[in-house]
DRENGULO-592836 format. One record per residue: residue in three letters; x, z, y of N, C-alpha, C, CB in turn. Coordinates in pm, whole numbers, plus 32768, in hexadecimal, padded with zeros to 4 digits. Each point is the difference from the previous one (the first is absolute). Glycine has a CB too. Layout:
BEGIN
alaXZYXZYXZYXZY/...
end
This chain:
BEGIN
met756C7D2878C180597F98803280177F977F95806F80A6809A/arg7F9D7EDF7F9180137F927FA2807E7FB180227F077FF27FE0/ala815380037FC080777FAE800E7FED7F827FAC809480CC8028/his7F7E7EC280167FF17F817FB980887FBB7FFE7F0C7FE98046/phe811B7FE37F44807F7FB97FFB7FEE7F737FCC807580D87FDE/leu7FE07ED080557FFF7F727FDC80747FE77FA17F957FBE80DE/gln804B80127EAA80637FED7F9780097F6B7FE07FD280E67FA0/his80A97EE6805F80157F707FF180277FD57F7480427FFD80EC/val7FFC805D7EC980227FE77F747FEB80827FB380A97F49803D/ala7F3A80AC7F447FDD80767FB1807280657FF57F637F717F81/phe811A806080888071805A7FEA803280448080803F7F707F3F/glu7F818077813380268046807B7F89804F803480AA7F4D8037/gly7F4C812E7F977F9480588029802E806480687F997FE57F21/leu801D808880ED801B80648067807C80547FE57F0E8006802B/gly811E80047F59807180567FE27FE5808F802B80997F3C8019/ser7FC98100802A7FF3808D80287F968017806C80F0801C7FC6/ile7EE57F7A807D7F99801080687F8080397FC580627F408080/ala7F8080997F047F85802E7FBF7FFD80987FF77FF67F2C7F7D/thr807B81128065800680927FF47FDC8042808480B07FEA7F4F/trp7F877FE381207FE1803B80827F6E7FED802480EB7FD58048/leu7EDF7FB57F9F7F737FE7801F7FA580607FB480367F10802B/glu7FE681027F557FAE80597FAE80098090803180227F687F3B/lys805880C780E48012808880317FBE8014808980D6800E7F80/ser7F217F8780CD7FC8800880877F6A7FED800280D77FAD8056/gly7EED803D7F367F6F7FF87FF67FC37F79801D800380E7803C/tyr804B7EAF7FBD7FCB7F7A80187FB97FC97F8580B77FD880A6/glu7EDD7FE37F707FC87FA67F9B80547F8080077F1080628012/ile811E7F6D7F7B80577F8A7FFE7FB47F887FC980CB80937FE2/thr7F2E7F03806E7FC57F827FD380657F9180177F1580518034/ser80D27F3B7F9080647F95800B7FC17F777FF880A880987F9A/thr7FA17F0780997FE47F737FED80757FC37FB57F727FF380D3/gln80767FDD7EB380687FBA7FB47FF47F6B80237FFD80AE7F41/leu80577F2581197FF37F798033801E7F957F98803C805880DE/tyr80067FCE7EB680197FA17F937F827FEC7FAB80F280457FFD/glu7EA6800980207F807FF17FBA7F8D7FDE805F805380A17F55/ser7FAC7F9F81217F917FEE805C802D801E808E7F5C803C7F4B/ala806A7F7E811780218017808D7F8B803E8049809E7F3E7FFB/glu7F2781297FC87F928048803E8035808080417F5C7FA07F57/phe807E8073812880328071804C7F8C8059802C80C57F76804E/pro7F53810D7FB97F96805880317FEF7FF08097803080A37F46/ala7F5E7F8880ED7FEA7FFD8090806C805280457F067FE57FDF/val812D7FE6808F806C804480487FDC808F802180467F25805F/glu7F3E80F07FCE7FD88087802D7FEE80617F8C7F917F9680C2/ser8078803A7EC27FEC80587F8C8082803E7FCE7F3C7F757FC2/ile813780648077807F80367FCF80458051806C80177F3D7F65/asp8040811F806E804A8056805B80967FE57FFE7F5080AC7FDE/leu80DD7F067FC1808E7FDF7FF3800B7F7F7FAF804480F5800C/leu80107EAE8024801B7F847FB780937FFB7FDB7F467F888079/ile80D5805E7F0780897FF27FCF800E7F767FC1801680FB7FD8/ile804E7EBB805480157F767FD380817FFB7FB17F827FA080C7/met807480447EB9807380077FA7804F7F7C7FFD7F8480AA7F78/gly80E47F558035805A7F8D7FF77FD17F967F9F80B78098803A/gly7F9F7F047FB37FE37F937FA480687F93800F7F0B80358009/pro81047F767F9380697F9A80027FE07F858052803E80517F23/met7F467F9E81077FDC7F8B804F802A801080927F3F7FD77F66/ser80BB7FBC80E7801D8004808E7F7C8001804E80DC7F867FDC/val7F2680B4809A7F8A7FFB80557FE07F708028803480E78055/asn802E7EC17F9D7FEF7F7380257FC57FAB7F9180BE801B8099/asp7F2380217EF47FD07FB57F8B7F687FF27FFE80C780527F82/glu7EFC7F9280EF7F6D7FF980057FC87F8C7FAF800B806880E1/asp80417F2C7F0F7FD17F917FAE7FF280297F6E806D7F5F809E/gln7FF080F37F347FFE802F7F757FA380777FED80EA7FAD7FE7/phe7F0F80A880807FAE80797FFA7FA58002807B80B3807F7F7F/pro7EDC7F3B807D7FA87FF580767FCF808680347FBB7F247FAB/trp8040814180007FD18083802C805C804180667F9480197F24/leu80E77FB580E9805C803A80617FC87FF9808E80BF7FC17F6D/ala7F017FCF80B67FC97FF180867F9080658018803B7F0D7FFD/val7F7181097F9F7F948061800B8039808D800A7F667F687F7E/glu80FF80B48032803F80848001803D801E808980307FEA7F0A/lys80127FB58131803D801680847F958020806980BB7F647FC2/gly7ED5805780357F92801D805D7FCD808C7FEF7FC27F117FFD/tyr8034811D7F887FD180887FE48063806780377F887FAD7F32/ile80F9803C80B58067805B80327FF9800A809980937FC87F3A/arg7F607FC781057FF87FFC80937F8880528031806E7F1C8000/ser7F2180D67FBD7F88804A8028801280967FEF7F757F3B7FBF/val80CB80EE7FD48017808E7FE7805A803C806B7FE47FD97F0A/ile80897FE18116805D803280667FBA8009808780C37F9D7F83/arg7EF17FFD80A17FBA800080807F97806E800980277F0B800E/ala7FA881207F7D7F9D806D7FFE80438089800B7F6C7F707F74/gly81198094808F8048807E800F800C80507F807FB2800280E6/ile803A7FBF7EA6800880467F80809280047FD27F157FB67FC3/pro811E80BD8012808A80087FD0801D7F957F967FFE80F78031/thr80727EC57FE080237F907FA9809480067FDE7F497F738065/leu80D5807C7F1B808B7FFF7FD180167F827FAD800B80FE8000/gly805E7EB6802180247F8B7FB1808880127FC07F787F718097/val8092806F7EE8807C80107FB580327F777FD47FBA80E77FB2/cys80BE7EF3807880417F827FDA7FA97F898026807680767F43/leu7F4D7F45805D7FA37F9680237F958035805F80297F907F23/gly7FAE80EC80CA7F9B803C8057802D800780907FB180837F40/ala80CF7F9D80D880358002808880017F73803A808D80CA7FC9/gln7F9A7ED57FE480027F75802D7F737FCF802080CD7FD77F75/leu7ED18054803E7F757FDA801B7FD0803B80847FD57FF47F09/ile804E808981147FDB803A8081803C7FAE80717FF280E67F98/ala80917EFD805D80447FB480687FBF7F78801480D580777FCA/asn7F117F427FC87FC77F7B80087F708002803280967FBA7F46/ala7F1E80AA808E7F75800E802E7FF8801480967FC380607F22/leu80A77FDB8117800480198090804C7F95804D7FF280F37FCE/gly80297E9D7FEF80377F8C804580947FE87FF47F4D80238096/ser80FC802B7F1B80907FEF7FF280247FA97F88801F80DF806B/lys80557EE07F9E802E7FA97F95804280517F9180217F4780A6/val7FCD80897EDF804480367F8A80507F8D7FC47F4A80B07FD3/tyr81347F69800980597F957FD6807080397FA87FCD7F7E80D4/pro807E802C7EE6806A80327FA8806B804D804D7FD57F417F68/asn8050813280648071804A803580817FB57FDA7F8180DD7FF0/his80ED7F408053807B7FB87FE2803980257F77802F7FF680F4/val7FA8807D7ED7802480277F777F8A80477FC080F68014803E/lys7F047FEA7F3D7F9F80547FBB8038808E7FFA7FAA7F3C7F77/glu7FFC812480898026808D7FF97FB080407F8F8036800A80FB/ile801080107E967FBE80357F89805580717FC77F957F1E7FCE/gly80318157802C804780747FCB7FFE8073806280927F677F7B/trp7FCD80F480738005807C805080697FF1806C7FB5808A7F3B/phe801E7F6C814280597FF180727FCD80588073803C7F137FBA/pro801F8118809D7FD7805C806C7FB57FBA807180C3808C7FC7/ile7EE37FBE80777FC47FD8807E802F8062806B7F357F9A7F8B/leu80C7803780F1802D805180717F938004806A80F17FC37FD1/pro7EFF80AE80717F9D8007806D80307FAE80777FB880E47FB5/val7FE97EE98097801F7FBA807C7FF4806580707FAD7F1F7FA7/arg80C28108809380028070805E7FBB7FE0808480D380497F97/ser7F1E7F3780897FB97FDE807B7F6E802B7FF9809A7F3E8022/ala7F3780DE7F637F75802C7FEC7FF880977FF17FCB7F257F94/asn809A8121809E800880907FED7FAD804B806880E57FE37F9E/asn7E9C802E80457FAB805280557F92803C7FA980337F7380CD/glu7F8680ED7F697FA2804D7FAD7F887FAF7FD1804780C9807D/ser7FA27EC47FBC7F8D7FB07FD780207F9E7F907FAA801680E6/thr80D57FE17EF180257FA77F938035804E7F8A80347F4C80A5/phe7FB8807E7EE4803080417F8780987FFC7FFE7F2D7FC07F83/gln810F80B08055809280097FFD803480007F707FFB807F80D9/phe804D7F177F02803C7FF97F7C807E80567FFB7FA37F197FE1/pro808581107FA5807E80497FF380757FAA80307FA280817F3D/val80CE7FBE80DF80767FB8802F80257F907FA2805280D0806E/glu7FA57F497F1180177F967F9C7FC2802D7F7C80D77FB48073/ile7EE17FF27F4D7FC7801F7F7D7FFD7F817FAC7F7580BC8061/asn80B27F4F7F227FF87F8F7FA37F6F7FEE7FD480EE80277FB1/val7EDE7F6280607F757FE47FDA7FFD7F847FA77FAA806880D6/phe7FE37F817EED7FF37F917FA27FCB7F8480477FD880A37F43/his806F7EEE80AD7FDC7F81803E7FE57F977F95808A803980CB/trp7F1A7F6B7F577FEF7F887FAB7FBD7F9580577FEE808A7F26/his80617F3081277FC57F9B805980657F9380217F6880AE8060/gly80637EDC7FC080527F90802A7FD97FCA808880217FC87F14/glu7F73806F81267FD17FD280818005807080677F6D7F587F8E/thr8088808280EE7FFB805F806E7F9A7FCD806680F280477FDC/phe7F027FFB80977F977FDF805F802D801D808E7F5380327F51/asp806C7F8E810E800F8026808D7FA58078801980387F108047/leu7FF1814680147FAE807480207F817FD5804880CD808F800E/pro7EC17FAA7FCD7F857FE080498007803080917F8080107F29/val80357FB1812D7FF8802B808C7FD3809280057FCC7F12804C/gly807B813E7FFE7FDD808D800F803A805B7F977F347FB38069/ala811180157F33803A80527F958083803F802E7F947F6D7F53/val8087810A8079807F8045801980557FF47F827F9580A280A5/his80E57F2D7F6B805E7FF07F91803B80887FDE80367F118046/ile7FB781207F3D8029808A7FE28065800D7F8E7F228042804F/ala80FD7F507F688066800B7F98803C7F777FE57F8980C47F99/ser80F67F3C803D80477F837FE1805D80187F8A7FF37FB580F2/ser804D7FE07EDE8066800B7F9880697F9580177F59805F7F5A/cys81147FA9805E806B7F9C800F7FCF7F757FD880AB80B17FD2/ala7EFD7F487FCB7FD37F7F7FCD7F8A7FC8804E805080457F22/cys7F63801181207F837FD4803F7FE1805A80777FAA7FA77F23/ser8055802081537FED805180787F7780408006809E7F6B8074/his7EFA80487F757F77803480127FCD80427F7F7FD47F4D80AC/gln805281307F427FDA804A7F887F808052801280F1800A7FC6/ala7EF2801F80B47F86804E80167FD77FF58092803E80A07F48/phe7F3E7F6080CD7FCB7FFF80877F8480578006805C7F1A8028/gln7F83810F80527F8B805480187FAF7FC48072807B80CE7FB0/ile7F027F3380417FA67FD280697FA380748022800D7F0C7FB2/gly7FF9812180CA7FB280758024802C80787FB07F407F6E803C/asn806380EC7FA6802080777FB27FD87FF77F6F7FE7808080CE/asn7FD17F167F0B7FC880047F79800D7F7F7FB07F6580A58058/thr80F17F007FD1801B7F897FB080967FF27FEC7F307F8F8058/met80F9805C7F2B808F7FF57FE280177F977F94802280F18041/gly80497EC27FD2802A7F9F7F9B808A80257FCC7F767F4D806C/leu809980B97F10807F80207FBF802A7F8B7FA87FCB80F98004/gln80AC7ED0801480307F927FAD802C80317F7680467F8880CF/phe7FD480F87F258036803D7F867F9480527FBA80E680078067/his7F3B802D7F257FA080447FA8802180957FF37FDC7F297F81/leu7FDB812B80C7801280917FF27FA5803B7F968042800A80EF/glu7F5F7FA67EE27FA0802E7F9A80357FF37F737F4B7FC1809A/thr812D80067F5880357FDE7F7C8018807C7FAA80697F368064/thr7F6E80C07F1F801D80657F9A80537FBD7F947F2980808030/ala81087FCF7F72804E7FC47F927FAC7F997FB5808580D57FEB/asp7EFB7F4880017FA97FA37FB97FE77F81804F7F9480C27F91/ser80557F4A80F37FE37F88804E807D7FAB80147F48807B8073/ala812E7FC57F92807D7FB3800780137FB07F80806680AE8098/gln7F7E7F907EF780097FBA7F7F7F9F7F8A7FFD804580D87F8E/ala7F447F3B80A67F9A7F977FFD80287F8780547F5380AF7FDC/ile80E27F69809C80257F8E8053807A7FB77FC77FA3807780C7/val80B97FD37EFD80727FBE7FBF7FD17FA97F8D809580C18040/glu7F107F737F707FD07FB47F8D7FB67F8180297FF080D57F82/asn7FCB7F3180EF7FAF7F8D802A80497FA1805E7F3B80907FE5/cys81317F9C805880447FAE806580977FF57FE77F51804380A4/arg80DD7FD37EE1809080017FE980407F7780167FDD80B87F5D/asp7FD37EDD80A8803A7F7C801C80397FF9808D7F5D7F9B7F60/glu807E80C280F78035800380898087804880097F167FFB8053/leu811580407F40807D804C800280777FA27FEF7F8A80CA7FA2/val80887EE180C1806F7FA28005806F803E80537F647F387FE8/glu811680C17FE880708044804080077FE38096807B7FF47F28/gly7F9680768125800C7FF4809080318083803A7F497F558006/arg80E280A7807680398078803F7F9D8073800380927F6D808A/phe7EEF80747F8A7F9A8067800B7F9A7FF67F8E8020800180F9/val800F7FD47E937FAA7FFB7F898047804C7F917F9B7F1F8043/gln802C81507F96803B80517F967FD47FCE7F76800580C6809C/ala804A7F587F017FDE7FDF7F767F93805E7FCD80EA7FA97FD7/glu7ECF802A7FC47F92804F7FC8802D808D7FDA7F997F2D7FAC/ala80D880DE8010802E80827FD3801B805E807580647F937F36/glu7FD380378136801C805380757F7F802D804380D87F878021/ile7EC6801F7FE97F808022803D7FBE80747FB67FE67F13804C/leu801E80E77F317FB780617FAE8051807E7FDF7F837F417FA2/ser80F980C78090805680717FDB7FF48077805D809B7F5C7F9F/val7F18809780CF7FF9806F80607FBD807A7FC17FF87F5C80BE/gln802D81177F747FCA807E7FCC7F798020804080EA80527FD9/gln7ECD800A7FE97F7A8023803080028034808F7FC080347F16/gln80AE801081118003803580887FFC7F92806A808080C37FA9/gln7FAD7EC480337FF87F9280607F6F7FD4801480E77FB47FBD/tyr7ED080457FD57F707FE2800C7FB9806F804E80077F817F26/asp801D80FC80BE7FC1806F804780197FF68097801C80917F34/ala805D7F4780F380237FF8808E7FAD7F96804780E7804D7FC9/ile7F0B7F3E7FFA7FB27F9780457F6B801E7FFC80B07F597FC4/asn7F2280E57FD17F7280247FF87FDD806A80697FFF7FCA7F0A/glu805C8094810E7FEA806580687FFC7FC0808B807380AC7F6F/leu7FE17EEF80A77FFE7FBA80807F7C7FB4801080FC7FEB7FFA/met7ED17FDD7F9A7F7F7FBC80077F9280628027804D7F5C7F52/val7FB6811C80797F9D806680268005801A80968013806A7F1C/lys80647FA1811D800E8019808F7FC37F8D805180D180867FD5/ile7F427EFF7FFC7FC87F8C80467F6880027FF880D07F7B7FCD/leu7EFB80A17FBE7F6F80057FF17FC4806E805780157FA97F17/glu802A80CA80EE7FD1806D805680087FD78093804A80A97F56/phe801E7F0F80CC80137FD6808B7F927FA3802F80F680197FE1/ile7EE87F837FCE7F9B7FA1802E7F7280347FF0809C7F4A7FC4/cys7F52811B7FE67F7880317FE57FDF80838045800E7F8E7F28/leu805680C480F47FE7808680358041800E808A7FF3805E7F15/pro7FBF7F9E8155803980058088805B807880197F367F8B804C/thr80AE80E57F7480518077801A808F7FF17FCE7F31808A7FF2/asn80E57F157FB480857FEE7FC9804C7F8E80457FAA80577F27/arg801F7F6C813F80407F8A8039807C801F80537F237F988001/ala80EE80E68025807A8022804780797FFC7FA57F7B808E809A/asn80697F7C7EDF80697FF17F9A8073806080147FC17F137FEA/
end
């Protein structure tokens, strides 16, 4: 099995996802879009993971590869290949399928809870815990793609997660975050830490205990199993 991931900046990698892929026997390949926009043949991959980044999906003038990337994502989803988008990755899935991406009314940076959307409570949709604190770093949001099921929200941003079919999911938040990757994004994006209701200070972001990282990483494993392993989709 081959898992391919799309990386937009050097400091936002797979995080804890890499551990699950390795344990599950995947060959891991990647496209570093900040260096090259070369993609493997759609039929050669078994899982696509689209990571985050500080750019907007609307920045095609500045990053021309965004248009090519969206076309590739669309082709992968249409081919029925399991696909996971994280933060910018979720926005790219939405935009690739025809939905608008635009500034949220507030930025959401730090550790804040997400809530399941109970209208999506059935065995064919992923079920989030009643409430869990997760790591956020975003200023934009998106309209749900046609056919998507809304599965998670937060006080700061309604569209936190969506599911398309049984094997495509977009997450506005970061469940792959580790202590090292949190440190990396703070170091590279601390200019965004401007005081706001849903923007935590650097010290607060980095003060969480290891069990918080363990909790979100375990939830990420459940999501990966859900989109990749049909026997686990009843959740």
